[in-house]
C-alpha positions as CSV (number, residue, x, y, z in Angstrom):
1,M,109.1,144.3,135.3
2,N,112.6,145.7,135.8
3,A,115.6,144.6,133.7
4,E,117.0,142.3,136.5
5,T,113.6,140.5,136.8
6,V,113.4,140.1,133.0
7,K,116.9,138.7,132.9
8,W,116.1,136.2,135.7
9,V,112.8,135.1,134.0
10,E,114.6,134.7,130.6
11,E,117.2,132.4,132.2
12,H,114.5,130.2,133.7
13,A,112.7,130.2,130.4
14,R,115.9,128.9,128.7
15,I,116.2,126.2,131.4
16,V,112.6,125.0,130.9
17,S,113.0,125.1,127.1
18,A,116.2,123.0,127.3
19,F,114.4,120.5,129.5
20,Q,111.4,120.3,127.1
21,E,113.8,119.7,124.2
22,R,115.6,116.9,126.0
23,C,112.2,115.3,126.7
24,T,111.2,115.7,123.1
25,E,114.4,114.0,121.9
26,S,114.0,111.1,124.4
27,L,110.4,110.5,123.4
28,D,111.3,110.6,119.7
29,R,114.0,108.0,120.3
30,Q,111.6,105.8,122.3
31,A,108.9,106.1,119.6
32,S,111.3,105.3,116.9
33,S,112.7,102.2,118.7
34,L,109.2,101.0,119.4
35,V,108.1,101.3,115.8
36,S,111.3,99.5,114.7
37,L,110.6,96.6,117.1
38,L,106.9,96.4,116.1
39,L,107.8,96.3,112.4
40,A,110.5,93.6,113.0
41,G,108.0,91.5,115.0
42,A,105.2,92.0,112.4
43,G,107.4,91.1,109.5
44,S,108.8,88.1,111.3
45,A,105.3,86.9,112.2
46,L,104.1,87.5,108.6
47,A,107.0,85.4,107.2
48,Y,106.2,82.6,109.7
49,A,102.5,82.7,108.9
50,V,103.3,82.4,105.2
51,S,105.6,79.5,105.8
52,L,102.9,77.8,108.0
53,S,100.2,78.3,105.4
54,N,102.3,76.4,102.8
55,G,102.9,73.4,105.0
56,A,101.0,70.9,107.0
57,A,100.5,73.2,110.0
58,P,97.1,73.4,111.6
59,L,94.9,76.3,110.3
60,W,94.5,77.7,113.9
61,Q,98.3,78.2,114.2
62,A,98.6,80.0,110.8
63,A,95.5,82.1,111.6
64,G,96.9,83.1,115.1
65,I,100.3,84.0,113.8
66,G,98.8,85.9,110.8
67,A,96.4,87.8,113.0
68,S,99.3,88.7,115.3
69,S,101.3,90.0,112.4
70,L,98.4,92.1,111.2
71,W,97.9,93.4,114.7
72,L,101.5,94.4,115.1
73,F,101.4,96.2,111.7
74,L,98.3,98.1,112.9
75,V,100.0,99.0,116.3
76,A,103.1,100.2,114.3
77,A,100.9,102.4,112.1
78,I,99.1,103.8,115.1
79,A,102.5,104.5,116.8
80,V,103.9,106.2,113.6
81,R,100.8,108.4,113.1
82,S,100.5,109.4,116.8
83,T,104.2,109.8,117.8
84,L,106.4,110.2,114.8
85,W,104.2,112.1,112.4
86,T,105.6,115.5,111.7
87,K,103.8,118.3,113.5
88,P,104.2,122.1,113.3
89,V,107.4,123.3,114.9
90,H,107.7,126.7,116.6
91,A,110.9,128.6,116.4
92,P,112.7,129.1,119.8
93,A,112.6,132.9,119.3
94,N,110.6,135.5,117.6
95,Q,111.4,136.5,114.0
96,P,113.6,139.5,113.4
97,A,110.8,141.3,111.5
98,N,108.5,141.0,114.6
99,L,111.3,142.1,116.9
100,A,112.2,145.1,114.8
101,M,108.7,146.4,115.4
102,T,109.7,147.0,119.0
103,Y,112.6,149.3,118.0
104,D,110.9,152.3,119.6
105,M,110.1,150.4,122.8
106,D,112.2,150.2,125.9
107,I,114.4,147.1,125.7
108,T,113.2,145.8,129.0
109,K,109.5,146.1,127.8
110,A,110.5,144.4,124.5
111,R,112.2,141.5,126.3
112,A,109.2,141.1,128.6
113,L,106.9,141.0,125.6
114,E,109.1,138.4,124.0
115,L,108.8,136.2,127.2
116,K,105.1,135.8,126.3
117,N,106.2,134.2,123.0
118,H,108.6,132.0,124.8
119,Q,105.9,130.9,127.2
120,F,103.7,129.9,124.2
121,I,106.5,127.7,122.8
122,I,107.1,126.1,126.2
123,E,103.4,125.3,126.5
124,H,103.1,124.0,123.0
125,T,106.2,121.7,123.4
126,R,104.9,120.4,126.7
127,A,101.5,119.6,125.2
128,R,103.2,117.8,122.3
129,N,105.4,115.8,124.6
130,D,102.4,114.8,126.8
131,Q,100.6,113.6,123.7
132,V,103.6,111.7,122.3
133,G,104.3,110.1,125.7
134,R,100.7,109.0,126.1
135,W,100.7,107.4,122.6
136,V,104.0,105.6,123.2
137,N,102.5,104.1,126.3
138,I,99.2,103.2,124.5
139,S,101.2,101.6,121.7
140,R,103.3,99.6,124.2
141,A,100.1,98.3,125.9
142,L,98.6,97.4,122.5
143,A,101.8,95.5,121.6
144,V,101.7,93.6,124.9
145,A,98.1,92.5,124.0
146,T,99.5,90.6,121.0
147,P,99.2,87.1,122.6
148,L,95.5,87.8,123.2
149,I,95.1,88.5,119.5
150,F,96.8,85.2,118.7
151,L,94.5,83.3,121.1
152,F,91.4,84.9,119.7
153,A,92.2,84.3,116.1
154,A,93.5,80.7,116.8
155,G,90.3,80.0,118.7
156,V,88.1,81.3,116.0
157,A,90.0,79.3,113.3
158,A,89.9,76.1,115.5
159,G,86.1,76.6,116.0
160,L,85.6,77.0,112.2
161,C,87.6,73.9,111.6
162,A,85.6,71.9,114.2
163,R,82.3,72.9,112.6
164,A,83.5,72.1,109.1
165,G,85.1,68.7,110.2
């Protein structure tokens, strides 16, 4: 590669890296908001389930709300573990000690060699963003299933009450 080509490739590598970083930030904001909403819903449902269990509410209602709360806590835990858990971070450039080893190399060759490191970082960031995005979507789908959890738990509790009564 000649110096002009290396410069052109480096510029495009910076563009792709900046795009990947914006995607990472957006996904992290989405995941954080989702976890906050899930925890707020789970806590509210838990408080409501506790208040129902102390009153004259039917068992099926308390069981449905309690199961929904537990479900939302579980979905929040899955979302935290799969989207917000700290993972290895790669530096955007090579370390000076590694770059110094190329002191006797032509600068164009050294820059071309450094592009391989940059490509690795781009691929790693893309793979991380794909994984986080997939789990944000899965967590959203699981949260949407909460009414089904309520119906199942309420139905089981109503069936147990009918057998006992």
